[in-house]
N, C-alpha and C positions, 0 to 999 in steps of 0.2 A: 381384283377381288381375291382375298384369301379367307376362306371360311373356317368353320369349326371342325371340319375334317382334318385340317392341318397338313394337307398333302402337298400344297404348293400354291402358286399364284397364277391366276388366269387374267388375261387382258384382251380387250377388243377395241377396234377402231370403228366408231359408229358415225354414220352420216345421218344427221337429223334434218336435212333440208326438206324432206317430205316425211313419209312414214319411216320410223327408225330402220336403218339398214346396216348390218354388220359388214364391213369391208375387209377386215383382217382379224385374225385371232392368233394369240401367242400364249405360251404357258411355260412355267418353270417349276420343277419340283423342289421341295425342301429336302435338305440332307437329313439323315436319320438323327444326327446329333442335334440339329436345330429343332427338329420336330419334338424331340424329347425335352428340350429346354422350354419350348412353348407350352408343352403339356405341364411341365413343372411349375411354370409361372401362373397356371390356372388355380393354383392352391398356394396358401401362405408358405414362405420359405425364407432362408437366410439371404441377406443382402439383395432383397428384391428390387429396390430402386435401381441399383447399379446394373444388375443383370437385365432388367427390363429395358433400360436405355441401350445397352449393347445389342439386345435382341431386336430392338427397333431399327438399329443401324443395319443389321443383317437382313432384316425384312425389306428395308428400303433398297438395299443392293439388289435383291431379287426382283423387286418391282422395277428397278431401273433397267435390268436386263430385258424384262418383258417389254417395257416401253421402247427400248432401243430397237427391238425386233419389229414392233409395230410401226415405228417411225421409218424404218428401212422399207417395210412393205408399203407404207403410205407414199414414200418417194417413188417406188416402182410403179404404183398405181396412178401416179400423177394427182393424188388427192390434194385438196386445198389445205390451207393452214389449219393446224390443230388448235382449237379454241381453248381447251382446258383438259386437264387430266383429273378424273375422279379416283381417289385412293381411300378405300375404306379403313385400312389398317387391320390388325389382328385382335379380335376380342379375347381378352384374358379374364375379365370379370364383368358380370352383368347383374346389377342389383338395383333395378329401378323401383321407385315408390317405397323404399325402405328408409330406415334411419331418420324418422321424423317426417317422412313423406317425400323428400327430395330424391333420395337414392343416388345412384350413379351408374354409369356404364363406361368401361375403360377399354380402349383399343390401342395397342402398341402401334406407333407410327412415328415418323419424323418427316412430315410433309415439307418442311423448309429445306431439308437435305434433298428430298426427292425433286423439288423444284430446281435446286442447284445442279443436280446430276442430269436432269432431262432438258432443262431450258424451257419448261412449260409451266404455265399457271397450274397450281394444284389446288383442287377443292377437296377438303378432308373434314373429319370430325362431324359426320352426318347425324349422329344420334343424340348429342347432348342437348340441342335446342328443344327437341321433343320431350326429353326427360325433365328439363328445366320447367316445361309447361305442364308437368304432372303426368306425362305419358310414359309408356313402357320403353319408348325408343326403338321398338321392334314389333313386328317386322316392318321394314320400310319399303319393301318391293311391291306391295299390292297396287299402289298408284301406277307403277310401270306396267304391271300385268294388265291393269284395266285399260291403259292406253293402247296396249297391243291386242288384247284378246276379248274384251267385253263385247257382247252381242246384244242387240236390242230385243231379240225374240227368242233367245236361247240362254239358259243358265249354264255357266261354265265355272269350273274351279281350276286353280293352278296349285300344284303341290311341289314345293322345292324340298328335296331330300338331300341335305348336306349332312354335316355332323349333327345338326338339329333339323327337324322337319318343320316347315311352316306352310300354312294353307291360306290361299286367297280365294274368296268367294265373290263371283261376279254374276249376281242375279240379273235376269232379264229386266226385272223391275226392282228398284230399291237400292239401298246403299251398298257400296263395296265394303266388304269386311275381310279381316284376316287376323291370324294369330299363330303362335307356335303350338305345334301338336305334341312335341316331345322329342326323344332321341331319334335321329335318323341313322346315320352311319357311325356315330361316335363310339357307341358301345360295341357295335359289330366289328369295327376296325381294331379296337382295343383287344377284344377277345381273340380275334384271328391272329394278331401279332403275338399275343402271349402264348398261344398254343401251336401255331404253325410257323411262326417266324415271318409270315407274309404281311405286308402292310394293310391289305384288305382282302376280303373274300371275293375273288374274281368271279363275276357273274352270279354270285351266290351259290357256287357249286358246293362249297363245304357245308353250308346250311342245308342244301338239298340232300346231302348224304346223311344227315341226322334226322332224328324224330322229335317233333314238338312235345315237350313235357308239359302237359296241361296244367299241372299244379304250379309249376314255375311260371308259366305264362300268366296265369291268373294272379299270382303274387306280384309279378312285375306290373300288371295293369291296375293293381290296387293302389298304386302311387297316387296320392291326393291331387297332384298336378293335373292328371288326366281328367278329373271331374270338375276342375275349376271352370268358371264361366269366363269367356273373353271380356275385356282385353287381357291377354296373358302372353308372357314370353319367358323363355328359359335358356339354359346353356349348360356348360360343364360345371357350373357352380353346384347344380343339382345332379345331373346325369353324368356321373363319373365312375371310375373303377371302385371307389369306396361304396357308392350306392349299390352297385351290382353285387359286391361281396356281401353286403348286408342282406340282400335278398337271397343269395345262395346259401348263406349260413343257416337259414331256416330249414334246409333239407338235409336230413340225416343220411339219406342214401347218397352214394357216389354218383354224380351226374356226369355222363360222358360229354367231353368238350363239344363234340359236333351237335349233340342234343341241345346244349346251352345255346350254341350259335343258331340253331333252327328256331329255338324259342325266342331269342332276341329279335330275329328277323320277323317272326310272326307278330311280336309286340310292336315293332316299328310300324308295320303295315296296319295292324288292327287299331292302334291309337289314332292314326290318320283317318282310317275308314269310319270309325265311330264318330269322330268329330264331323266329318262330312255328312254322314247320314243324320246326325242330330241337328246340325246347324243349317244344312241346305239339302234336304232330301229330294228336291226337285231338280237337282243338277243333272244335266245331260252328258257333259263331257268333263273328264278330269285330265288335264295336261300335266305331265310329270317332268321335272327337270332336276338338275344336280346329279351327283355321282350315284345316288340311289336308283336313278332311272336306268342305270346300266346293270343293276342287280336283277337278273331274270327271276330269281326266286322271290324277291321282294315284290316285284311287279306282278307276279302270278298270285301272290297272297292278296295284293290290293284288288286285283280284278275279281278274285273269288269272293272277297268280302263286299264287293260293290257290283252285284250281278246285273243291275239295271243301268249301269253307267259305263260309258266307253272310256277305258283307261288307256292312254297313249302318250308317248313322249312328245315333248314340245317340238322335236324335229318335224313332226307331222303338221305343225302350225307355223313353220317357217324359221324356227330358231333352234339350233342344236342344244341339247341338254346341258352341255358344259359351258355354254356362252351366255346363258340367261342372266345369271347373277352379275357377271361383269358388265353386261349391257345395261342392267338396272342401275348400276352406280355411275355409268356414263350418263344415263338419263337424269339421275339425281344431280350430277355435276352441271348438266345443261340447265336444269331447273334453277340451280343457284345462280348461274350466269344471267338468266332471265329474271332473277329475283322473284320466282314463282314459288309459292308454298307447295311443298311436295309431301308433307305428312298428312295422314288421314285420321282425324280425331276418333272416328268410328272404329278404327283399327287399334290405335295405340292408347286411347283413353285420355289424350291430352286435352287441355282446355280450349284449344283451337289449332287450326292449321298453322304451320311455321315454315319459313324458309330454312332449309337444312344445309348445314355446312359452314365452312370458313375458308377464306382464300389465302393461299400462300403464293405471292407473285413470282413469276419467273425471274431468274437472274439476268436474262437478256431483255433488252428493251422492246423487242418485237418477237412475235410468235414465229416458229419455224417448224417444218416437218422433220427437220434434222437437228441433232444436238449442236 
């Protein structure tokens, strides 16, 4: 999995013989140049098709490195044959339910090349079946969250804070629901890189050094997306540096960079907290995953905004925060192999549940834990 934070690719080896169990984890970071190219491809530019194809090749090379490490770990563990590899790709455009109602979602990927490099069956292109059925194509992880953490007598929510934040609601009674809340780390990382040269605000320390500018915070939260009713999803198509500059331009006084970071951190937390209190006020526990779960300042803001809810990382529920998204797409790949519908119409707004993904067969006739 490589998400909207654009920091790298994470991979897990998951045993589904009983309850999902992560056996191994591997990660590779993106180079600064590659990250900049992915950012550039989120907006229209020259020679896009050629550049996107080359970026997909680079992405798959990183994926293949992650998979090779997982295969080596599987060999050491004596794990059984690997059934399939789920590879989400890198989202660069997400415009569902637009342009006459069909819309589209676009992930850079070359799953055929990945199958060639790894010798594994690759399941990819998870979102388009749901979009074709009139859905948002996102978020897709609530079904996985429900399989892991739904409880019969206790309402739980799961918040993934990647580049974009998405919330899953697991009520003790009723339908599983989920939707995107807004920006998670995307704008925080951009502002931090711009003013400190660091790729992200480590533990939220820079944000903690600033003061929240209430006027800016309210201007940020006035974005219409935040008040939309689910199903809803978003991405860098909306929450990007140009959007932030538009908001900042309304303030005549000079805002200190650390104060902007503090305000952006508060916005990310408050948008999620508002959604939770509005949609599921009876929630007992909020499990947080993704890179944002490592931002102490962001987590403190969340807990302060949700005084009656226990806010804790998914580590406390058995799965480290940086492994949840990759494990979710391994689960989705397994669902494809079993031909089980994995989308939730109550989440995406699609006409019905769909089997998600497409298969790119391995170049070898039999599966192997080694290339």
